[in-house]
C-alpha positions in Angstrom: -3.1 66.7 5.0 0.3 65.1 5.3 0.8 62.7 8.4 3.8 63.5 10.6 4.8 59.8 10.5 5.0 60.0 6.7 7.5 62.8 6.7 11.0 61.8 5.8 13.0 61.9 9.0 16.0 64.2 9.1 19.2 62.5 10.0 22.5 64.4 11.1 26.0 62.9 11.2 28.0 62.9 14.4 31.3 61.5 15.5 31.4 59.3 18.7 34.9 58.2 19.8 36.0 58.6 16.3 33.3 56.6 14.9 30.8 58.1 12.5 27.1 57.7 13.3 23.7 58.8 12.0 21.5 60.6 14.6 17.9 61.7 14.9 15.9 63.1 17.8 12.4 62.3 18.9 10.0 63.1 21.7 9.1 60.2 24.0 5.7 59.7 25.7 6.3 62.3 28.2 7.4 65.0 25.7 11.1 64.7 26.4 13.5 64.7 23.6 15.6 61.6 23.2 18.4 60.8 20.6 18.6 57.7 18.5 21.9 56.6 16.9 23.0 54.0 14.2 25.9 53.4 11.9 23.7 53.6 8.6 20.6 55.5 7.6 18.6 52.2 7.0 19.3 50.9 10.4 18.4 54.3 12.0 15.1 54.3 10.1 14.3 50.9 11.5 15.1 52.1 15.0 13.0 55.3 14.6 10.0 53.2 13.3 10.3 50.9 16.3 10.6 53.9 18.8 7.6 55.6 17.2 5.7 52.4 17.8 6.7 52.1 21.4 6.1 55.7 22.1 2.5 55.8 20.5 1.8 52.6 22.6 3.2 54.2 25.8 1.0 57.5 25.1 -2.1 55.4 24.6 -1.5 53.3 27.7 -0.8 56.4 29.7 -4.0 58.0 28.8 -5.9 54.7 28.4 -4.7 52.2 31.2 -6.3 49.0 31.7 -8.2 48.3 34.9 -5.2 46.2 36.2 -2.8 49.0 35.3 -4.7 51.8 37.0 -5.7 49.7 40.0 -2.2 49.0 40.8 -1.2 52.6 40.3 -4.0 53.7 42.5 -2.7 51.3 45.3 0.7 52.8 45.1 -0.8 56.3 45.4 -2.6 55.1 48.7 0.4 53.8 50.3 1.6 57.3 51.2 -1.3 57.7 53.7 -2.7 54.3 54.5 -1.5 51.9 57.2 0.3 48.9 55.6 -2.1 46.3 57.1 -5.1 48.3 55.7 -3.2 48.6 52.3 -2.5 44.9 52.3 -6.2 44.2 52.7 -7.2 46.7 50.0 -4.6 45.1 47.6 -5.9 41.5 48.2 -9.5 42.6 47.7 -8.7 44.8 44.5 -6.7 42.1 42.9 -9.3 39.3 43.7 -12.6 41.1 42.9 -11.5 43.9 40.6 -8.4 42.9 38.6 -9.2 39.3 38.2 -12.7 39.9 36.4 -11.9 43.1 34.7 -8.3 43.6 34.6 -7.7 43.3 30.9 -10.3 45.8 30.0 -9.3 49.6 29.5 -10.8 52.0 32.1 -12.6 53.9 29.4 -14.5 51.0 28.1 -15.9 49.5 31.5 -19.5 50.0 31.8 -22.0 49.9 34.7 -23.0 46.4 33.7 -19.4 45.1 33.8 -19.1 46.3 37.4 -22.6 44.8 38.3 -21.6 41.4 36.9 -18.2 41.6 38.8 -20.1 42.4 42.0 -22.3 39.2 41.6 -19.7 37.1 43.1 -18.9 39.6 45.9 -22.5 39.7 46.8 -22.1 36.1 48.1 -19.4 37.1 50.5 -19.9 39.0 53.7 -21.3 42.5 54.3 -17.8 43.7 55.2 -16.1 42.2 51.8 -18.9 43.6 49.8 -18.6 47.0 51.4 -14.8 47.2 50.9 -15.0 46.1 47.2 -17.8 48.6 46.7 -15.6 51.4 48.1 -12.6 50.3 46.2 -14.5 50.3 42.9 -15.8 53.9 43.5 -12.5 55.2 44.7 -10.5 53.9 41.9 -13.0 55.1 39.2 -13.6 58.4 40.8 -9.8 58.9 40.7 -9.7 58.1 37.2 -12.5 60.5 36.5 -10.7 63.3 38.4 -7.6 62.6 36.3 -9.6 62.8 33.0 -8.9 59.2 32.1 -12.7 58.5 31.8 -15.6 60.7 30.8 -18.4 58.7 32.3 -18.0 57.1 35.8 -19.7 53.7 35.7 -19.7 53.3 39.6 -21.9 56.4 40.1 -25.0 54.2 40.9 -23.4 51.3 42.4 -25.4 50.0 45.3 -23.7 50.4 48.7 -25.6 47.6 50.4 -25.1 43.9 49.7 -23.4 40.9 50.9 -24.4 38.4 53.4 -25.5 40.0 56.7 -22.9 39.4 59.5 -24.1 37.2 62.2 -24.4 39.0 65.3 -22.0 37.3 67.9 -23.2 37.4 71.4 -20.5 38.4 74.0 -19.5 35.8 76.5 -21.4 35.4 79.7 -19.9 35.5 83.0 -20.4 31.6 83.3 -18.7 31.2 79.8 -15.7 33.5 80.8 -15.2 31.3 83.9 -15.4 28.2 81.9 -12.9 29.6 79.2 -10.4 30.7 81.9 -10.6 27.5 83.8 -10.1 25.6 80.8 -6.9 27.4 79.6 -5.4 28.4 82.8 -1.6 27.5 82.7 -1.7 27.1 78.9 -0.2 29.5 76.4 -3.4 31.5 75.5 -4.1 32.3 79.0 -2.5 35.7 79.3 -3.7 36.8 75.9 -7.4 36.0 76.9 -6.9 37.7 80.1 -5.7 41.0 78.4 -8.5 40.7 75.9 -11.4 40.2 78.4 -10.0 42.7 81.0 -8.6 45.6 78.8 -10.4 45.3 75.4 -7.3 45.6 73.4 -7.4 44.3 69.8 -5.4 41.3 68.8 -2.7 43.4 67.1 -2.4 45.5 70.2 -2.0 42.5 72.5 0.7 41.0 70.2 2.6 44.3 70.0 2.3 45.2 73.8 5.7 45.6 75.5 6.3 45.6 79.4 7.4 49.4 79.0 3.8 50.1 78.4 2.4 48.0 81.3 2.2 50.2 84.4 1.3 47.8 87.2 2.6 50.0 90.2 0.8 53.0 89.3 -1.6 54.5 91.7 -4.3 53.3 89.1 -2.6 50.6 87.0 -3.1 50.8 83.4 -2.0 49.7 79.9 -0.6 52.2 77.4 -1.5 51.3 73.7 1.5 52.6 71.6 2.4 49.7 69.3 0.5 47.3 67.0 1.6 43.9 65.5 0.9 42.9 62.1 2.5 40.0 59.9 4.2 40.2 56.5 4.8 36.8 54.9 4.3 35.2 58.3 6.9 37.3 60.0 5.9 39.7 62.8 6.2 43.4 62.3 5.7 45.9 65.2 4.4 49.4 64.3 4.4 52.4 66.5 1.9 54.1 64.0 -1.3 52.8 65.0 -4.4 52.3 63.1 -6.1 55.5 64.1 -5.3 58.3 66.4 -7.9 57.1 68.8 -6.2 53.7 69.0 -3.4 55.5 71.1 -4.9 55.3 74.5 -4.2 54.5 78.2 -6.7 51.8 79.4 -7.0 51.3 83.4 -7.0 47.7 84.3 -8.8 45.8 87.1 -6.8 43.9 89.9 -7.5 40.5 88.3 -5.4 41.5 85.3 -2.7 43.2 87.4 -2.2 40.2 89.3 -2.2 38.0 86.2 0.5 40.3 84.4 2.6 40.7 87.6 2.9 37.0 87.8 3.8 36.6 84.0 6.2 39.6 84.2 8.3 37.7 86.9 9.0 34.8 84.7 9.2 36.7 81.3 12.5 36.7 79.5 11.2 39.1 76.8 10.3 42.9 76.4 7.0 41.6 74.9 4.1 40.5 77.1 3.3 37.8 74.6 6.4 36.2 73.2 7.7 33.0 71.7 10.4 30.8 73.4 13.1 33.0 72.3 11.6 36.4 73.5 10.5 37.4 70.1 7.0 38.6 69.0 4.7 35.9 67.6 4.5 35.2 63.9 1.0 34.4 62.6 1.5 30.8 62.5 2.7 30.8 66.1 -0.4 32.7 67.1 -2.7 30.1 65.4 -0.8 27.3 67.3 -1.4 29.1 70.6 -5.2 29.8 69.7 -5.6 26.0 68.8 -5.2 25.2 72.5 -8.8 26.8 72.8 -9.9 25.2 69.6 -9.0 21.5 70.3 -10.9 21.8 73.8 -14.2 23.0 72.1 -17.1 20.9 71.1 -18.8 20.6 67.9 -18.4 18.9 64.5 -14.8 17.9 63.3 -13.4 16.3 60.3 -10.9 13.7 61.2 -8.6 11.8 58.8 -7.6 8.4 59.1 -5.0 6.4 57.0 -6.0 2.9 56.0 -3.7 1.0 53.6 -2.0 4.2 52.4 -5.5 5.8 51.8 -6.8 8.9 53.7 -10.3 8.2 54.9 -12.5 11.3 56.0 -14.8 11.1 58.9 -17.0 13.5 60.4 -17.6 13.3 64.3 -19.4 15.4 66.8 -17.5 16.1 69.9 -19.6 16.2 73.2 -19.3 18.4 76.2 -17.2 16.4 78.9 -15.9 14.0 76.3 -12.1 13.2 76.3 -10.0 13.3 73.2 -9.4 9.6 72.1 -5.8 10.3 71.2 -4.9 12.4 74.1 -7.2 11.8 77.2 -5.7 14.9 79.0 -7.8 16.9 76.6 -11.3 17.3 77.7 -14.0 19.1 75.6 -15.3 21.8 78.0 -16.0 24.8 75.8 -19.3 24.5 74.0 -19.6 28.2 72.8 -17.6 30.1 70.0 -14.5 32.0 71.1 -12.5 34.5 68.9 -10.0 37.0 69.7 -12.5 39.8 68.8 -15.1 38.2 70.8 -13.0 38.8 73.9 -13.0 42.5 73.1 -16.6 42.6 72.4 -17.3 41.1 75.8 -15.2 43.7 77.4 -17.1 46.5 75.7 -20.4 44.9 76.4 -19.5 44.7 80.1 -18.7 48.3 80.2 -22.1 49.2 78.8 -23.9 46.9 81.3 -21.9 48.6 84.1 -23.4 52.0 83.1 -20.4 53.3 81.6 -21.2 56.2 79.3 -20.9 55.9 75.5 -18.1 58.3 75.2 -16.0 56.8 77.8 -16.5 53.5 76.1 -15.5 54.7 72.9 -12.2 56.2 74.4 -11.4 52.9 76.2 -12.2 50.8 73.1 -10.0 53.0 71.0 -12.9 53.5 68.5 -12.4 56.1 65.8 -15.9 57.4 65.9 -19.0 57.1 68.1 -21.0 55.1 65.4 -19.3 51.9 66.1 -19.6 52.5 69.8 -23.3 53.4 69.6 -24.2 50.5 67.4 -22.9 48.0 70.1 -24.3 50.2 72.8 -27.8 50.3 71.3 -27.9 46.6 70.8 -26.8 45.8 74.5 -28.8 48.7 76.2 -32.0 48.9 74.2 -32.7 45.3 73.3 -34.2 44.3 76.6 -38.0 44.9 76.6 -38.2 43.6 80.2 -35.9 46.7 81.3 -37.6 49.2 79.1 -41.2 48.3 80.0 -41.3 50.6 82.9 -39.6 53.4 81.0 -42.1 53.2 78.2 -45.1 53.0 80.3 -44.0 56.0 82.4 -43.4 58.0 79.2 -46.9 57.0 77.6 -49.1 57.5 80.7 -51.8 60.1 80.2 
């Protein structure tokens, strides 16, 4: 049977602005008719041959995209209903752990073994990273299967569990909270730490908090969570669309935080509770510098660099509790426990549970999307103390 590509093309002649041209029509990769023009039949034949090659390649790529092409397309499709910060995380993970090892392969030729090999390096990362990459692989390939781009989905038997188990971080004790606050009182991170410890807001919620959402004179003072901070190329961006619907909440605050915020508001020049010297929300690097006030006052092993004769000499030292900084004696190492922004929130949630607050109320105050996260914390805190459960068990099992 004669191939369509071998059929002699039909050229017509047209006049454009008084100049004669040869013309032919061809369907592009999407089936739309387009016209090609040239001054001679030979030139038009060359143009036609080139166009056919481009169109055939486009048709092939449309229905046989590479992993890189389809992953980028999938990310664009998600942008309509995923928060920018979440999408940014997905994009980084997809490009690092999916496109980097498999990007040049066609979606249709990827096998289960290819994906398992790609997941080997991911298995050495944290459980959270493994879970995210696992979800991305499945979502991307199920989407391709739904669009009839692949017949067999190689991710069907991909193991959902893996990665290095996350270390369980213990909440701060009352004594550690006192040490932390005494250490940073009057320093830039103090107000941030107070909000984290006594309202449980996430870092992005604290950095996006404005005074119009802080109700200190209400009968029951509270913070209204209505904005969230994130950074784009080290620039702060404040969103009114929160991570989840549950994140939008009103959180009652204790008197100790009321007093702290009232004092801060009196001297504030900004609409933001946490702001830079010009009253603007913090950039990521500015937040890191503020948090460094805590890190430089913490004990532990440090790597110091000393320049001798133009050469950098690395030396590891262990900083002891109560020791003073050699270069800045006003800095004393008083914090001998880990402190992170999330640990402040975890401490708040744990204290609510210890106080007997029911899980549903804790879920609301923490802004958790579902009860699973709350109950996981609740179970670890409430039911991991044999001395407290002994009487309950003995009573239940008495004959």
